[in-house]
C-alpha beads as a LAMMPS data file, in Angstrom:
LAMMPS data file: protein, C-alpha beads

112 atoms
111 bonds

1 atom types
1 bond types

-500.0 500.0 xlo xhi
-500.0 500.0 ylo yhi
-500.0 500.0 zlo zhi

Masses

1 110.0

Atoms # bond

1 1 1 178.648 -339.458 -246.176
2 1 1 175.002 -338.390 -245.945
3 1 1 172.172 -340.059 -247.878
4 1 1 170.450 -336.693 -248.427
5 1 1 170.863 -334.959 -251.776
6 1 1 171.255 -331.201 -251.894
7 1 1 168.333 -329.550 -253.648
8 1 1 168.379 -325.934 -254.794
9 1 1 165.289 -323.828 -254.177
10 1 1 164.323 -320.195 -254.433
11 1 1 162.076 -317.954 -252.380
12 1 1 159.430 -318.050 -255.113
13 1 1 159.258 -321.827 -255.373
14 1 1 159.276 -323.749 -258.650
15 1 1 159.582 -321.162 -261.434
16 1 1 158.409 -323.707 -264.018
17 1 1 154.937 -323.806 -262.460
18 1 1 154.528 -320.041 -262.144
19 1 1 151.782 -318.487 -264.256
20 1 1 152.772 -315.589 -266.519
21 1 1 151.343 -312.257 -265.364
22 1 1 148.198 -311.115 -267.182
23 1 1 148.825 -308.484 -269.866
24 1 1 148.532 -304.949 -268.585
25 1 1 145.643 -302.860 -269.847
26 1 1 146.592 -301.213 -273.119
27 1 1 149.514 -303.616 -273.582
28 1 1 149.938 -305.962 -276.543
29 1 1 146.583 -306.490 -278.238
30 1 1 145.293 -303.623 -280.357
31 1 1 141.634 -303.292 -281.358
32 1 1 140.745 -304.082 -284.959
33 1 1 139.871 -300.446 -285.712
34 1 1 143.407 -299.360 -284.881
35 1 1 145.108 -301.991 -287.064
36 1 1 146.081 -301.624 -290.699
37 1 1 146.314 -305.038 -292.324
38 1 1 148.341 -305.596 -295.502
39 1 1 147.330 -308.190 -298.100
40 1 1 150.130 -309.521 -300.286
41 1 1 150.214 -312.017 -303.140
42 1 1 153.199 -314.323 -303.296
43 1 1 154.101 -317.208 -305.571
44 1 1 157.890 -317.466 -305.295
45 1 1 159.100 -320.781 -303.943
46 1 1 155.650 -322.317 -304.255
47 1 1 155.822 -323.898 -307.686
48 1 1 154.138 -320.881 -309.298
49 1 1 150.989 -321.234 -307.180
50 1 1 149.652 -318.023 -305.668
51 1 1 149.270 -317.543 -301.927
52 1 1 147.591 -314.586 -300.226
53 1 1 149.507 -313.312 -297.197
54 1 1 147.813 -311.309 -294.454
55 1 1 150.429 -309.323 -292.545
56 1 1 150.649 -306.808 -289.691
57 1 1 148.022 -308.383 -287.430
58 1 1 148.427 -307.869 -283.685
59 1 1 146.361 -310.708 -282.253
60 1 1 146.857 -313.441 -279.695
61 1 1 147.626 -316.915 -281.044
62 1 1 144.074 -318.058 -280.307
63 1 1 142.480 -315.054 -282.047
64 1 1 144.816 -315.483 -285.026
65 1 1 143.803 -319.130 -285.356
66 1 1 140.113 -318.233 -285.132
67 1 1 140.432 -315.484 -287.768
68 1 1 142.356 -317.850 -290.061
69 1 1 139.583 -320.432 -289.800
70 1 1 136.940 -317.830 -290.653
71 1 1 138.906 -316.568 -293.686
72 1 1 139.520 -320.110 -294.945
73 1 1 135.785 -320.875 -294.736
74 1 1 134.884 -317.625 -296.502
75 1 1 137.344 -318.282 -299.339
76 1 1 136.799 -322.035 -299.562
77 1 1 140.558 -322.549 -299.481
78 1 1 143.248 -323.994 -297.262
79 1 1 145.664 -321.969 -295.245
80 1 1 147.849 -321.714 -292.177
81 1 1 149.522 -319.317 -289.756
82 1 1 153.318 -318.945 -289.947
83 1 1 155.259 -316.476 -287.788
84 1 1 152.204 -314.297 -287.145
85 1 1 151.304 -314.119 -290.858
86 1 1 148.189 -315.789 -292.241
87 1 1 148.723 -317.670 -295.516
88 1 1 145.677 -318.525 -297.636
89 1 1 146.056 -320.704 -300.716
90 1 1 145.108 -318.917 -303.929
91 1 1 144.467 -315.315 -304.969
92 1 1 141.749 -314.040 -302.604
93 1 1 142.874 -310.503 -301.759
94 1 1 139.636 -308.727 -302.742
95 1 1 137.430 -311.251 -300.954
96 1 1 139.587 -311.147 -297.793
97 1 1 139.706 -307.342 -297.923
98 1 1 135.896 -307.238 -297.863
99 1 1 135.711 -309.632 -294.920
100 1 1 138.363 -307.818 -292.879
101 1 1 136.779 -304.425 -293.620
102 1 1 133.462 -305.771 -292.343
103 1 1 135.254 -306.868 -289.154
104 1 1 136.542 -303.310 -288.641
105 1 1 140.123 -303.606 -289.902
106 1 1 141.731 -301.014 -292.158
107 1 1 142.925 -302.977 -295.203
108 1 1 145.587 -302.131 -297.768
109 1 1 146.207 -304.345 -300.775
110 1 1 149.933 -304.430 -301.477
111 1 1 151.521 -305.321 -304.784
112 1 1 149.952 -305.731 -308.181

Bonds

1 1 1 2
2 1 2 3
3 1 3 4
4 1 4 5
5 1 5 6
6 1 6 7
7 1 7 8
8 1 8 9
9 1 9 10
10 1 10 11
11 1 11 12
12 1 12 13
13 1 13 14
14 1 14 15
15 1 15 16
16 1 16 17
17 1 17 18
18 1 18 19
19 1 19 20
20 1 20 21
21 1 21 22
22 1 22 23
23 1 23 24
24 1 24 25
25 1 25 26
26 1 26 27
27 1 27 28
28 1 28 29
29 1 29 30
30 1 30 31
31 1 31 32
32 1 32 33
33 1 33 34
34 1 34 35
35 1 35 36
36 1 36 37
37 1 37 38
38 1 38 39
39 1 39 40
40 1 40 41
41 1 41 42
42 1 42 43
43 1 43 44
44 1 44 45
45 1 45 46
46 1 46 47
47 1 47 48
48 1 48 49
49 1 49 50
50 1 50 51
51 1 51 52
52 1 52 53
53 1 53 54
54 1 54 55
55 1 55 56
56 1 56 57
57 1 57 58
58 1 58 59
59 1 59 60
60 1 60 61
61 1 61 62
62 1 62 63
63 1 63 64
64 1 64 65
65 1 65 66
66 1 66 67
67 1 67 68
68 1 68 69
69 1 69 70
70 1 70 71
71 1 71 72
72 1 72 73
73 1 73 74
74 1 74 75
75 1 75 76
76 1 76 77
77 1 77 78
78 1 78 79
79 1 79 80
80 1 80 81
81 1 81 82
82 1 82 83
83 1 83 84
84 1 84 85
85 1 85 86
86 1 86 87
87 1 87 88
88 1 88 89
89 1 89 90
90 1 90 91
91 1 91 92
92 1 92 93
93 1 93 94
94 1 94 95
95 1 95 96
96 1 96 97
97 1 97 98
98 1 98 99
99 1 99 100
100 1 100 101
101 1 101 102
102 1 102 103
103 1 103 104
104 1 104 105
105 1 105 106
106 1 106 107
107 1 107 108
108 1 108 109
109 1 109 110
110 1 110 111
111 1 111 112
């Protein structure tokens, strides 16, 4: 019996260390002028407290985090990103709409 262990390899080497290909031009990220962002107000399942949801953003995770930080500072409220949707604590739809419009987004306020 041999003391050598059989090791599997591929022609491309270790796939775990491979870098993902860069996004193709025109793929994925859409400019802010081409995006329509929807602002929702939700309070269900939150103890009656209102939360402003910002939906339909097509941004990278880093850009989404940066935009969330800017909105939170503008509103003076807490918030987070969940499943590509920004959640800001409190009712801030008009204030967020003004900020996003200034950044070049088309904004629609959904709900009443």
